N, CA, C and O atoms as a GROMACS GRO file, in nm:
protein
  432
    1MET      N    1  15.783  13.943  22.146
    1MET     CA    2  15.906  13.952  22.068
    1MET      C    3  16.023  13.977  22.162
    1MET      O    4  16.012  14.057  22.255
    2LYS      N    5  16.129  13.912  22.140
    2LYS     CA    6  16.248  13.927  22.223
    2LYS      C    7  16.329  14.048  22.180
    2LYS      O    8  16.328  14.088  22.063
    3ALA      N    9  16.400  14.107  22.276
    3ALA     CA   10  16.481  14.226  22.249
    3ALA      C   11  16.584  14.200  22.140
    3ALA      O   12  16.617  14.290  22.062
    4ALA      N   13  16.635  14.079  22.134
    4ALA     CA   14  16.739  14.046  22.036
    4ALA      C   15  16.689  14.061  21.893
    4ALA      O   16  16.768  14.087  21.802
    5SER      N   17  16.558  14.045  21.871
    5SER     CA   18  16.504  14.056  21.736
    5SER      C   19  16.452  14.196  21.706
    5SER      O   20  16.400  14.219  21.596
    6CYS      N   21  16.464  14.288  21.798
    6CYS     CA   22  16.420  14.426  21.779
    6CYS      C   23  16.538  14.515  21.743
    6CYS      O   24  16.652  14.491  21.784
    7THR      N   25  16.508  14.618  21.666
    7THR     CA   26  16.609  14.719  21.641
    7THR      C   27  16.574  14.842  21.723
    7THR      O   28  16.457  14.881  21.730
    8PHE      N   29  16.672  14.902  21.783
    8PHE     CA   30  16.650  15.017  21.869
    8PHE      C   31  16.729  15.138  21.819
    8PHE      O   32  16.789  15.210  21.899
    9LYS      N   33  16.728  15.159  21.688
    9LYS     CA   34  16.796  15.274  21.631
    9LYS      C   35  16.698  15.392  21.628
    9LYS      O   36  16.590  15.380  21.572
   10PRO      N   37  16.735  15.504  21.689
   10PRO     CA   38  16.645  15.621  21.690
   10PRO      C   39  16.610  15.668  21.549
   10PRO      O   40  16.690  15.653  21.456
   11THR      N   41  16.492  15.723  21.535
   11THR     CA   42  16.446  15.772  21.405
   11THR      C   43  16.513  15.906  21.371
   11THR      O   44  16.573  15.971  21.456
   12LEU      N   45  16.501  15.944  21.247
   12LEU     CA   46  16.554  16.074  21.202
   12LEU      C   47  16.486  16.189  21.278
   12LEU      O   48  16.552  16.286  21.314
   13LYS      N   49  16.356  16.178  21.301
   13LYS     CA   50  16.283  16.284  21.372
   13LYS      C   51  16.328  16.294  21.517
   13LYS      O   52  16.342  16.404  21.570
   14MET      N   53  16.351  16.181  21.581
   14MET     CA   54  16.404  16.183  21.718
   14MET      C   55  16.540  16.252  21.722
   14MET      O   56  16.568  16.331  21.811
   15ALA      N   57  16.624  16.221  21.623
   15ALA     CA   58  16.757  16.282  21.616
   15ALA      C   59  16.745  16.432  21.595
   15ALA      O   60  16.818  16.510  21.656
   16ALA      N   61  16.653  16.474  21.509
   16ALA     CA   62  16.633  16.617  21.484
   16ALA      C   63  16.583  16.686  21.610
   16ALA      O   64  16.627  16.797  21.642
   17ASN      N   65  16.491  16.622  21.682
   17ASN     CA   66  16.441  16.680  21.807
   17ASN      C   67  16.554  16.696  21.909
   17ASN      O   68  16.563  16.798  21.977
   18ALA      N   69  16.638  16.595  21.919
   18ALA     CA   70  16.750  16.601  22.014
   18ALA      C   71  16.846  16.714  21.979
   18ALA      O   72  16.892  16.787  22.068
   19ARG      N   73  16.875  16.729  21.852
   19ARG     CA   74  16.964  16.839  21.809
   19ARG      C   75  16.901  16.975  21.838
   19ARG      O   76  16.970  17.067  21.882
   20LEU      N   77  16.771  16.988  21.814
   20LEU     CA   78  16.701  17.113  21.846
   20LEU      C   79  16.707  17.140  21.996
   20LEU      O   80  16.732  17.253  22.038
   21GLY      N   81  16.685  17.038  22.076
   21GLY     CA   82  16.693  17.053  22.221
   21GLY      C   83  16.831  17.099  22.265
   21GLY      O   84  16.842  17.185  22.353
   22LEU      N   85  16.934  17.044  22.206
   22LEU     CA   86  17.071  17.086  22.240
   22LEU      C   87  17.094  17.233  22.203
   22LEU      O   88  17.156  17.308  22.279
   23ARG      N   89  17.044  17.273  22.085
   23ARG     CA   90  17.061  17.413  22.043
   23ARG      C   91  16.985  17.508  22.136
   23ARG      O   92  17.039  17.611  22.176
   24LEU      N   93  16.861  17.473  22.169
   24LEU     CA   94  16.781  17.558  22.257
   24LEU      C   95  16.842  17.566  22.396
   24LEU      O   96  16.842  17.672  22.459
   25ARG      N   97  16.894  17.454  22.445
   25ARG     CA   98  16.956  17.453  22.578
   25ARG      C   99  17.077  17.546  22.580
   25ARG      O  100  17.097  17.621  22.675
   26GLU      N  101  17.156  17.542  22.473
   26GLU     CA  102  17.273  17.630  22.466
   26GLU      C  103  17.231  17.776  22.454
   26GLU      O  104  17.290  17.864  22.517
   27GLN      N  105  17.131  17.802  22.373
   27GLN     CA  106  17.088  17.939  22.349
   27GLN      C  107  17.022  18.002  22.471
   27GLN      O  108  17.051  18.117  22.504
   28PHE      N  109  16.933  17.928  22.540
   28PHE     CA  110  16.855  17.984  22.649
   28PHE      C  111  16.907  17.948  22.787
   28PHE      O  112  16.859  17.999  22.888
   29ARG      N  113  17.007  17.859  22.792
   29ARG     CA  114  17.069  17.819  22.919
   29ARG      C  115  16.967  17.762  23.019
   29ARG      O  116  16.971  17.792  23.139
   30ARG      N  117  16.877  17.680  22.966
   30ARG     CA  118  16.781  17.614  23.055
   30ARG      C  119  16.732  17.485  22.991
   30ARG      O  120  16.735  17.468  22.869
   31GLY      N  121  16.688  17.396  23.076
   31GLY     CA  122  16.629  17.271  23.031
   31GLY      C  123  16.726  17.155  23.029
   31GLY      O  124  16.837  17.164  22.976
   32GLY      N  125  16.684  17.046  23.088
   32GLY     CA  126  16.761  16.923  23.084
   32GLY      C  127  16.872  16.917  23.186
   32GLY      O  128  16.910  17.016  23.249
   33THR      N  129  16.923  16.798  23.200
   33THR     CA  130  17.033  16.768  23.291
   33THR      C  131  17.148  16.712  23.208
   33THR      O  132  17.136  16.696  23.086
   34GLU      N  133  17.256  16.682  23.272
   34GLU     CA  134  17.368  16.620  23.200
   34GLU      C  135  17.327  16.482  23.146
   34GLU      O  136  17.374  16.441  23.040
   35VAL      N  137  17.241  16.413  23.217
   35VAL     CA  138  17.190  16.284  23.168
   35VAL      C  139  17.110  16.308  23.039
   35VAL      O  140  17.124  16.233  22.943
   36GLY      N  141  17.028  16.411  23.039
   36GLY     CA  142  16.950  16.445  22.920
   36GLY      C  143  17.039  16.484  22.803
   36GLY      O  144  17.011  16.449  22.688
   37VAL      N  145  17.146  16.556  22.832
   37VAL     CA  146  17.240  16.595  22.727
   37VAL      C  147  17.308  16.471  22.668
   37VAL      O  148  17.324  16.461  22.546
   38ARG      N  149  17.347  16.378  22.753
   38ARG     CA  150  17.408  16.254  22.702
   38ARG      C  151  17.309  16.175  22.617
   38ARG      O  152  17.345  16.119  22.513
   39ARG      N  153  17.183  16.170  22.661
   39ARG     CA  154  17.081  16.100  22.584
   39ARG      C  155  17.062  16.171  22.449
   39ARG      O  156  17.051  16.105  22.346
   40ALA      N  157  17.059  16.304  22.449
   40ALA     CA  158  17.042  16.379  22.325
   40ALA      C  159  17.156  16.350  22.228
   40ALA      O  160  17.133  16.334  22.108
   41CYS      N  161  17.276  16.345  22.278
   41CYS     CA  162  17.390  16.314  22.190
   41CYS      C  163  17.377  16.174  22.130
   41CYS      O  164  17.406  16.154  22.012
   42GLN      N  165  17.333  16.080  22.211
   42GLN     CA  166  17.311  15.943  22.165
   42GLN      C  167  17.204  15.940  22.055
   42GLN      O  168  17.220  15.873  21.953
   43LEU      N  169  17.094  16.013  22.077
   43LEU     CA  170  16.986  16.015  21.979
   43LEU      C  171  17.026  16.090  21.853
   43LEU      O  172  16.998  16.046  21.742
   44ALA      N  173  17.093  16.204  21.871
   44ALA     CA  174  17.134  16.286  21.757
   44ALA      C  175  17.226  16.208  21.663
   44ALA      O  176  17.222  16.227  21.542
   45GLU      N  177  17.309  16.123  21.720
   45GLU     CA  178  17.401  16.040  21.640
   45GLU      C  179  17.335  15.912  21.589
   45GLU      O  180  17.394  15.836  21.514
   46ARG      N  181  17.211  15.891  21.632
   46ARG     CA  182  17.132  15.773  21.595
   46ARG      C  183  17.203  15.643  21.630
   46ARG      O  184  17.202  15.546  21.554
   47ARG      N  185  17.267  15.645  21.749
   47ARG     CA  186  17.332  15.523  21.797
   47ARG      C  187  17.227  15.424  21.845
   47ARG      O  188  17.127  15.461  21.905
   48GLU      N  189  17.252  15.299  21.817
   48GLU     CA  190  17.163  15.191  21.862
   48GLU      C  191  17.148  15.197  22.013
   48GLU      O  192  17.247  15.211  22.086
   49LEU      N  193  17.024  15.186  22.060
   49LEU     CA  194  16.996  15.189  22.203
   49LEU      C  195  16.985  15.047  22.258
   49LEU      O  196  16.954  14.952  22.186
   50GLU      N  197  17.010  15.037  22.386
   50GLU     CA  198  16.998  14.910  22.457
   50GLU      C  199  16.857  14.900  22.517
   50GLU      O  200  16.790  15.002  22.534
   51PRO      N  201  16.810  14.778  22.549
   51PRO     CA  202  16.681  14.766  22.616
   51PRO      C  203  16.673  14.850  22.744
   51PRO      O  204  16.566  14.904  22.776
   52SER      N  205  16.783  14.863  22.816
   52SER     CA  206  16.781  14.946  22.939
   52SER      C  207  16.759  15.093  22.905
   52SER      O  208  16.699  15.166  22.984
   53ASP      N  209  16.806  15.137  22.788
   53ASP     CA  210  16.782  15.276  22.744
   53ASP      C  211  16.633  15.297  22.716
   53ASP      O  212  16.577  15.401  22.751
   54ILE      N  213  16.570  15.198  22.654
   54ILE     CA  214  16.427  15.206  22.624
   54ILE      C  215  16.349  15.220  22.754
   54ILE      O  216  16.259  15.303  22.763
   55LYS      N  217  16.382  15.140  22.853
   55LYS     CA  218  16.313  15.145  22.982
   55LYS      C  219  16.337  15.279  23.051
   55LYS      O  220  16.245  15.335  23.111
   56SER      N  221  16.458  15.330  23.043
   56SER     CA  222  16.491  15.459  23.103
   56SER      C  223  16.413  15.572  23.035
   56SER      O  224  16.360  15.661  23.102
   57MET      N  225  16.408  15.568  22.903
   57MET     CA  226  16.334  15.671  22.829
   57MET      C  227  16.185  15.663  22.859
   57MET      O  228  16.119  15.766  22.874
   58TYR      N  229  16.132  15.543  22.868
   58TYR     CA  230  15.990  15.526  22.901
   58TYR      C  231  15.961  15.589  23.037
   58TYR      O  232  15.861  15.659  23.054
   59SER      N  233  16.048  15.564  23.133
   59SER     CA  234  16.030  15.622  23.268
   59SER      C  235  16.040  15.773  23.265
   59SER      O  236  15.963  15.842  23.332
   60TYR      N  237  16.136  15.826  23.187
   60TYR     CA  238  16.150  15.972  23.176
   60TYR      C  239  16.019  16.033  23.127
   60TYR      O  240  15.966  16.125  23.190
   61PHE      N  241  15.968  15.983  23.016
   61PHE     CA  242  15.847  16.042  22.959
   61PHE      C  243  15.728  16.030  23.054
   61PHE      O  244  15.647  16.122  23.063
   62ALA      N  245  15.716  15.919  23.125
   62ALA     CA  246  15.607  15.903  23.221
   62ALA      C  247  15.618  16.004  23.335
   62ALA      O  248  15.517  16.062  23.377
   63ARG      N  249  15.738  16.027  23.384
   63ARG     CA  250  15.757  16.122  23.495
   63ARG      C  251  15.738  16.267  23.452
   63ARG      O  252  15.693  16.350  23.532
   64HIS      N  253  15.772  16.298  23.328
   64HIS     CA  254  15.777  16.438  23.287
   64HIS      C  255  15.662  16.484  23.199
   64HIS      O  256  15.665  16.594  23.145
   65GLU      N  257  15.562  16.402  23.184
   65GLU     CA  258  15.442  16.444  23.110
   65GLU      C  259  15.382  16.570  23.173
   65GLU      O  260  15.328  16.655  23.102
   66VAL      N  261  15.391  16.582  23.304
   66VAL     CA  262  15.336  16.699  23.375
   66VAL      C  263  15.407  16.829  23.338
   66VAL      O  264  15.352  16.937  23.360
   67ASP      N  265  15.528  16.820  23.284
   67ASP     CA  266  15.602  16.941  23.246
   67ASP      C  267  15.529  17.020  23.138
   67ASP      O  268  15.555  17.139  23.119
   68LYS      N  269  15.438  16.955  23.068
   68LYS     CA  270  15.361  17.024  22.964
   68LYS      C  271  15.265  17.126  23.022
   68LYS      O  272  15.215  17.212  22.949
   69ASN      N  273  15.239  17.119  23.150
   69ASN     CA  274  15.145  17.209  23.216
   69ASN      C  275  15.210  17.339  23.261
   69ASN      O  276  15.167  17.396  23.361
   70THR      N  277  15.308  17.387  23.192
   70THR     CA  278  15.379  17.508  23.229
   70THR      C  279  15.288  17.630  23.213
   70THR      O  280  15.204  17.635  23.124
   71THR      N  281  15.306  17.728  23.300
   71THR     CA  282  15.230  17.851  23.288
   71THR      C  283  15.319  17.970  23.256
   71THR      O  284  15.271  18.072  23.206
   72ARG      N  285  15.448  17.960  23.284
   72ARG     CA  286  15.538  18.072  23.258
   72ARG      C  287  15.581  18.078  23.113
   72ARG      O  288  15.600  18.186  23.057
   73TYR      N  289  15.598  17.963  23.051
   73TYR     CA  290  15.644  17.955  22.913
   73TYR      C  291  15.539  17.883  22.829
   73TYR      O  292  15.450  17.817  22.883
   74ARG      N  293  15.551  17.897  22.699
   74ARG     CA  294  15.464  17.821  22.609
   74ARG      C  295  15.532  17.690  22.572
   74ARG      O  296  15.644  17.689  22.522
   75TRP      N  297  15.464  17.582  22.597
   75TRP     CA  298  15.516  17.452  22.557
   75TRP      C  299  15.526  17.450  22.406
   75TRP      O  300  15.431  17.488  22.337
   76GLY      N  301  15.638  17.408  22.354
   76GLY     CA  302  15.657  17.398  22.210
   76GLY      C  303  15.719  17.521  22.147
   76GLY      O  304  15.749  17.521  22.028
   77SER      N  305  15.740  17.627  22.225
   77SER     CA  306  15.799  17.749  22.170
   77SER      C  307  15.949  17.734  22.152
   77SER      O  308  16.019  17.679  22.237
   78THR      N  309  15.998  17.782  22.038
   78THR     CA  310  16.143  17.787  22.018
   78THR      C  311  16.195  17.929  22.039
   78THR      O  312  16.316  17.953  22.029
   79GLU      N  313  16.104  18.023  22.067
   79GLU     CA  314  16.143  18.162  22.092
   79GLU      C  315  16.160  18.190  22.241
   79GLU      O  316  16.239  18.277  22.279
   80ASP      N  317  16.089  18.118  22.324
   80ASP     CA  318  16.101  18.129  22.470
   80ASP      C  319  16.060  17.995  22.532
   80ASP      O  320  15.959  17.986  22.601
   81PRO      N  321  16.140  17.892  22.506
   81PRO     CA  322  16.099  17.756  22.545
   81PRO      C  323  16.103  17.734  22.696
   81PRO      O  324  16.188  17.787  22.767
   82SER      N  325  16.009  17.654  22.740
   82SER     CA  326  16.012  17.614  22.881
   82SER      C  327  16.128  17.518  22.903
   82SER      O  328  16.166  17.445  22.811
   83PRO      N  329  16.184  17.516  23.023
   83PRO     CA  330  16.289  17.419  23.053
   83PRO      C  331  16.242  17.275  23.028
   83PRO      O  332  16.319  17.191  22.980
   84GLY      N  333  16.115  17.248  23.060
   84GLY     CA  334  16.062  17.114  23.039
   84GLY      C  335  16.055  17.076  22.892
   84GLY      O  336  16.081  16.962  22.856
   85PHE      N  337  16.020  17.172  22.807
   85PHE     CA  338  16.014  17.145  22.663
   85PHE      C  339  16.153  17.116  22.609
   85PHE      O  340  16.171  17.024  22.529
   86VAL      N  341  16.251  17.194  22.652
   86VAL     CA  342  16.389  17.170  22.607
   86VAL      C  343  16.432  17.029  22.649
   86VAL      O  344  16.487  16.955  22.568
   87ALA      N  345  16.406  16.994  22.774
   87ALA     CA  346  16.443  16.861  22.822
   87ALA      C  347  16.370  16.752  22.744
   87ALA      O  348  16.430  16.650  22.709
   88TRP      N  349  16.242  16.774  22.716
   88TRP     CA  350  16.161  16.677  22.641
   88TRP      C  351  16.224  16.650  22.504
   88TRP      O  352  16.232  16.536  22.459
   89LEU      N  353  16.269  16.758  22.439
   89LEU     CA  354  16.335  16.743  22.310
   89LEU      C  355  16.465  16.664  22.322
   89LEU      O  356  16.497  16.583  22.234
   90LEU      N  357  16.539  16.687  22.429
   90LEU     CA  358  16.665  16.614  22.450
   90LEU      C  359  16.642  16.463  22.450
   90LEU      O  360  16.730  16.386  22.410
   91TRP      N  361  16.525  16.423  22.496
   91TRP     CA  362  16.492  16.280  22.504
   91TRP      C  363  16.419  16.231  22.379
   91TRP      O  364  16.369  16.119  22.378
   92GLY      N  365  16.413  16.313  22.274
   92GLY     CA  366  16.355  16.270  22.147
   92GLY      C  367  16.220  16.331  22.115
   92GLY      O  368  16.164  16.307  22.008
   93GLY      N  369  16.167  16.411  22.207
   93GLY     CA  370  16.040  16.478  22.182
   93GLY      C  371  15.922  16.382  22.178
   93GLY      O  372  15.931  16.267  22.220
   94GLU      N  373  15.814  16.433  22.126
   94GLU     CA  374  15.690  16.355  22.118
   94GLU      C  375  15.711  16.227  22.036
   94GLU      O  376  15.658  16.122  22.070
   95GLU      N  377  15.788  16.239  21.930
   95GLU     CA  378  15.817  16.120  21.848
   95GLU      C  379  15.896  16.018  21.928
   95GLU      O  380  15.876  15.898  21.913
   96GLY      N  381  15.987  16.065  22.013
   96GLY     CA  382  16.063  15.975  22.099
   96GLY      C  383  15.972  15.901  22.195
   96GLY      O  384  15.988  15.781  22.218
   97LYS      N  385  15.877  15.974  22.252
   97LYS     CA  386  15.783  15.911  22.346
   97LYS      C  387  15.702  15.802  22.276
   97LYS      O  388  15.690  15.691  22.328
   98GLU      N  389  15.648  15.833  22.158
   98GLU     CA  390  15.567  15.735  22.085
   98GLU      C  391  15.651  15.614  22.044
   98GLU      O  392  15.607  15.500  22.055
   99TRP      N  393  15.774  15.640  21.998
   99TRP     CA  394  15.864  15.533  21.956
   99TRP      C  395  15.898  15.442  22.073
   99TRP      O  396  15.895  15.319  22.061
  100VAL      N  397  15.930  15.502  22.187
  100VAL     CA  398  15.966  15.426  22.306
  100VAL      C  399  15.848  15.341  22.353
  100VAL      O  400  15.866  15.226  22.393
  101ASN      N  401  15.728  15.397  22.347
  101ASN     CA  402  15.611  15.319  22.387
  101ASN      C  403  15.596  15.195  22.300
  101ASN      O  404  15.566  15.087  22.350
  102ARG      N  405  15.617  15.210  22.170
  102ARG     CA  406  15.607  15.094  22.080
  102ARG      C  407  15.718  14.992  22.110
  102ARG      O  408  15.691  14.872  22.116
  103LYS      N  409  15.840  15.040  22.127
  103LYS     CA  410  15.953  14.949  22.150
  103LYS      C  411  15.940  14.878  22.285
  103LYS      O  412  15.973  14.760  22.297
  104ARG      N  413  15.892  14.950  22.385
  104ARG     CA  414  15.879  14.890  22.519
  104ARG      C  415  15.780  14.773  22.516
  104ARG      O  416  15.803  14.671  22.580
  105ARG      N  417  15.673  14.788  22.441
  105ARG     CA  418  15.576  14.678  22.430
  105ARG      C  419  15.642  14.554  22.370
  105ARG      O  420  15.607  14.442  22.407
  106LYS      N  421  15.735  14.573  22.279
  106LYS     CA  422  15.803  14.459  22.218
  106LYS      C  423  15.900  14.391  22.314
  106LYS      O  424  15.936  14.275  22.295
  107LEU      N  425  15.942  14.463  22.418
  107LEU     CA  426  16.032  14.403  22.517
  107LEU      C  427  15.958  14.314  22.616
  107LEU      O  428  16.020  14.230  22.682
  108SER      N  429  15.828  14.332  22.626
  108SER     CA  430  15.750  14.256  22.724
  108SER      C  431  15.737  14.111  22.688
  108SER      O  432  15.673  14.035  22.761
   0.00000   0.00000   0.00000
């Protein structure tokens, strides 16, 4: 399937994850980069993504899967979140990863 026939609008769950990531980042002052914050804003607003965004997100999730192996913080905690978990949420969370994997296959 060609990119032109695909829709790349983030899901409601991805948007909710991004908003949670932004709140946790502000509250705990950790997690993510300015690139991640820009991506979170894009997802939170459910703006249509470009094929290059899909590829970038796919690469992010592949590189940062290891962040789940944290020992200082509990992955998934909203009371004391790991920096990696906050960043993961900024990029759409687990739902974002699954969505990107599906969309990337359609770009091939």
